[in-house]
Backbone bond lengths (Angstrom), bond angles and torsions (degrees), N, CA, C in turn:
res aa  C-N    CA-C-N  psi(-1)  N-CA   C-N-CA  omega(-1)  CA-C   N-CA-C  phi
1 M - - - 1.455 - - 1.528 110.86 -
2 A 1.328 116.42 -35.29 1.460 120.53 -179.14 1.524 110.60 -66.48
3 G 1.338 116.86 -32.95 1.465 120.58 178.81 1.521 111.62 -63.95
4 L 1.315 115.76 -39.01 1.465 120.05 178.59 1.520 111.31 -67.04
5 M 1.315 116.36 -36.26 1.462 120.51 -179.76 1.526 111.43 -68.13
6 T 1.315 117.66 -32.32 1.466 119.45 -179.61 1.526 111.68 -83.54
7 W 1.314 118.02 -33.15 1.464 121.09 179.94 1.526 112.98 -88.70
8 G 1.287 118.22 -18.39 1.469 122.01 -178.17 1.522 113.67 -55.33
9 P 1.328 119.32 -52.63 1.469 119.57 179.43 1.534 113.24 -61.87
10 A 1.319 116.85 -36.70 1.468 119.68 178.92 1.523 110.64 -65.73
11 I 1.322 117.03 -43.20 1.467 120.99 178.74 1.520 109.90 -64.36
12 L 1.316 117.52 -40.86 1.459 121.65 178.24 1.526 111.25 -62.69
13 M 1.323 117.46 -41.18 1.468 120.98 179.82 1.529 111.18 -66.16
14 V 1.318 117.50 -40.29 1.464 121.17 178.15 1.528 110.07 -64.62
15 A 1.312 117.09 -42.09 1.465 120.84 178.27 1.526 110.89 -63.11
16 M 1.324 117.67 -42.29 1.465 120.94 178.90 1.531 110.26 -65.28
17 L 1.315 117.42 -41.03 1.461 122.00 178.17 1.522 110.01 -59.92
18 Y 1.315 116.59 -43.76 1.457 120.78 179.58 1.530 111.22 -61.69
19 F 1.318 117.73 -49.52 1.464 120.66 -175.03 1.524 113.17 -75.41
20 L 1.323 118.54 -25.75 1.462 120.38 -178.34 1.521 113.85 -94.14
21 L 1.334 118.20 -26.54 1.460 120.12 -175.47 1.525 114.03 -119.36
22 I 1.296 117.62 -55.38 1.462 121.44 -170.49 1.528 111.88 -71.06
23 R 1.306 117.34 -48.19 1.469 120.70 -176.89 1.531 112.45 -63.15
24 P 1.345 120.37 -47.12 1.469 119.29 177.32 1.535 112.93 -63.47
25 Q 1.326 116.71 -34.54 1.459 120.13 179.38 1.528 110.44 -66.35
26 K 1.318 117.71 -40.04 1.461 121.09 177.78 1.526 110.86 -65.64
27 A 1.328 117.56 -38.28 1.464 120.65 178.37 1.526 110.59 -65.84
28 A 1.320 117.58 -41.28 1.462 121.24 178.78 1.529 110.60 -65.52
29 Q 1.320 117.74 -39.72 1.464 121.52 178.74 1.523 110.72 -65.82
30 K 1.319 117.31 -38.95 1.465 121.05 178.14 1.526 110.23 -64.29
31 K 1.323 117.12 -42.28 1.462 121.56 178.98 1.534 110.42 -63.72
32 R 1.336 117.24 -41.63 1.468 121.18 179.42 1.533 110.70 -64.88
33 N 1.336 117.17 -43.20 1.459 120.48 178.99 1.526 111.29 -62.29
34 E 1.328 117.12 -39.16 1.465 120.90 177.14 1.522 110.63 -63.88
35 M 1.347 117.11 -41.30 1.464 121.10 178.14 1.527 110.69 -62.03
36 L 1.333 117.25 -43.16 1.466 121.17 179.95 1.531 111.49 -65.81
37 E 1.331 117.25 -35.68 1.466 121.09 178.90 1.530 111.93 -68.00
38 K 1.336 117.32 -32.45 1.463 122.01 -175.87 1.529 113.46 -84.21
39 L 1.330 118.18 -4.82 1.462 119.71 -179.15 1.521 110.46 -60.80
40 K 1.338 115.42 141.41 1.457 119.94 179.30 1.525 109.76 -146.36
41 K 1.293 115.55 165.70 1.460 122.39 -179.96 1.531 109.06 -58.74
42 G 1.336 115.81 133.15 1.460 121.03 179.57 1.520 114.19 98.77
43 D 1.329 117.84 -13.73 1.470 120.67 178.35 1.521 110.20 -70.07
44 K 1.318 115.97 140.90 1.456 121.48 172.66 1.525 107.03 -91.46
45 V 1.344 116.05 129.03 1.460 120.91 -174.71 1.520 110.89 -133.56
46 M 1.340 114.61 164.48 1.453 122.18 172.48 1.522 107.00 -122.17
47 T 1.338 116.40 134.75 1.456 120.47 179.15 1.525 109.93 -85.87
48 I 1.332 116.39 171.17 1.456 120.48 178.70 1.523 111.55 -65.90
49 G 1.335 116.88 -18.70 1.461 121.30 177.09 1.516 112.75 -87.87
50 G 1.342 117.60 -2.51 1.453 121.32 178.03 1.524 113.97 90.85
51 L 1.322 117.88 12.18 1.457 121.86 179.64 1.525 109.42 -87.21
52 Y 1.329 116.17 130.11 1.458 121.73 178.46 1.521 109.34 -97.94
53 G 1.324 117.26 142.97 1.452 120.89 177.48 1.512 111.19 -168.72
54 T 1.331 114.61 175.06 1.458 122.22 179.37 1.524 108.11 -114.39
55 I 1.310 116.79 133.38 1.462 121.41 -178.92 1.524 109.41 -70.36
56 V 1.342 116.47 123.97 1.467 121.47 176.16 1.521 111.81 -109.23
57 E 1.324 117.71 -24.94 1.465 122.82 174.55 1.525 108.07 -144.17
58 I 1.325 115.34 146.43 1.463 119.40 -179.58 1.526 109.37 -150.22
59 N 1.328 115.94 140.35 1.462 121.16 171.24 1.524 107.72 -140.62
60 E 1.315 116.91 -167.29 1.469 120.47 -175.21 1.524 113.54 -60.59
61 R 1.327 117.84 -36.19 1.459 121.12 -172.59 1.519 113.85 -111.36
62 Q 1.314 118.62 -27.37 1.462 120.81 -171.19 1.521 111.83 -130.59
63 I 1.337 113.71 158.14 1.461 120.87 171.53 1.521 107.87 -132.65
64 K 1.314 115.78 152.95 1.459 120.89 172.07 1.523 106.55 -116.24
65 L 1.336 114.59 127.64 1.459 120.91 -178.21 1.517 110.32 -108.84
66 L 1.314 115.48 138.48 1.455 122.43 170.45 1.524 105.54 -91.95
67 V 1.333 116.52 112.51 1.462 120.29 -175.71 1.521 112.33 -105.79
68 A 1.334 117.64 -19.25 1.469 123.84 175.48 1.519 106.10 -158.33
69 D 1.314 117.15 171.97 1.464 120.18 179.79 1.524 110.25 -56.98
70 G 1.319 115.75 115.80 1.455 121.28 178.41 1.516 115.60 77.28
71 V 1.320 119.12 3.41 1.462 121.74 -179.78 1.527 109.15 -108.28
72 R 1.331 115.11 112.29 1.463 121.27 178.94 1.513 108.44 -118.50
73 L 1.298 115.77 131.03 1.461 121.67 179.17 1.515 109.25 -119.38
74 E 1.329 115.76 143.75 1.460 121.52 -178.97 1.527 109.59 -104.08
75 F 1.326 115.87 132.12 1.461 122.47 -179.03 1.512 110.06 -132.41
76 A 1.314 115.55 159.46 1.465 120.23 168.36 1.531 106.86 -69.28
77 R 1.295 116.35 143.48 1.469 120.13 -179.63 1.521 111.25 -57.92
78 S 1.322 116.44 -33.87 1.462 120.82 -178.88 1.534 112.70 -70.94
79 A 1.331 117.73 -8.60 1.466 121.19 178.92 1.522 112.43 -78.71
80 V 1.322 117.34 -7.01 1.465 120.65 178.76 1.523 108.69 -76.73
81 S 1.325 115.45 126.63 1.454 121.16 -178.99 1.521 111.83 -95.29
82 A 1.330 116.50 -38.32 1.469 119.62 -176.96 1.513 110.08 -150.97
83 N 1.313 115.83 145.72 1.455 122.45 173.54 1.521 106.92 -96.30
84 I 1.315 116.73 103.80 1.465 122.15 -176.21 1.525 111.11 -69.40
85 T 1.332 117.10 -30.99 1.466 121.45 179.15 1.524 110.38 -59.05
86 E 1.340 116.99 -43.00 1.471 121.43 -179.65 1.515 112.73 -82.77
87 D 1.322 115.80 -46.53 1.461 120.77 -169.58 1.520 114.47 -85.99
88 G 1.313 118.21 -16.20 1.461 118.70 -168.39 1.508 108.01 79.87
89 E 1.305 118.48 -159.80 1.461 122.54 -178.03 1.521 110.34 -70.16
90 P 1.362 118.27 130.71 1.466 119.85 179.21 1.508 111.95 -70.64
91 E 1.318 115.96 157.04 1.460 120.61 -179.92 1.506 110.99 -87.24
């Protein structure tokens, strides 16, 4: 019985850590991965640096964004923070 009393608080803290930190983080990562998989040519996106553009080319690793007339920039696909076409304006 004494063993349970000493390990009980530790087990409770680990369980709270899992439900408050790890589980929500995994759900957010899954949602982000799904968003990155659904990207397609013509989508308006925002990068992690805050740059807005329209996807003109896309492959497994990279995207090319049209950010102004005749200005195309190449980014890693993972640099996309939000799909504005789907989500509307990001918060």
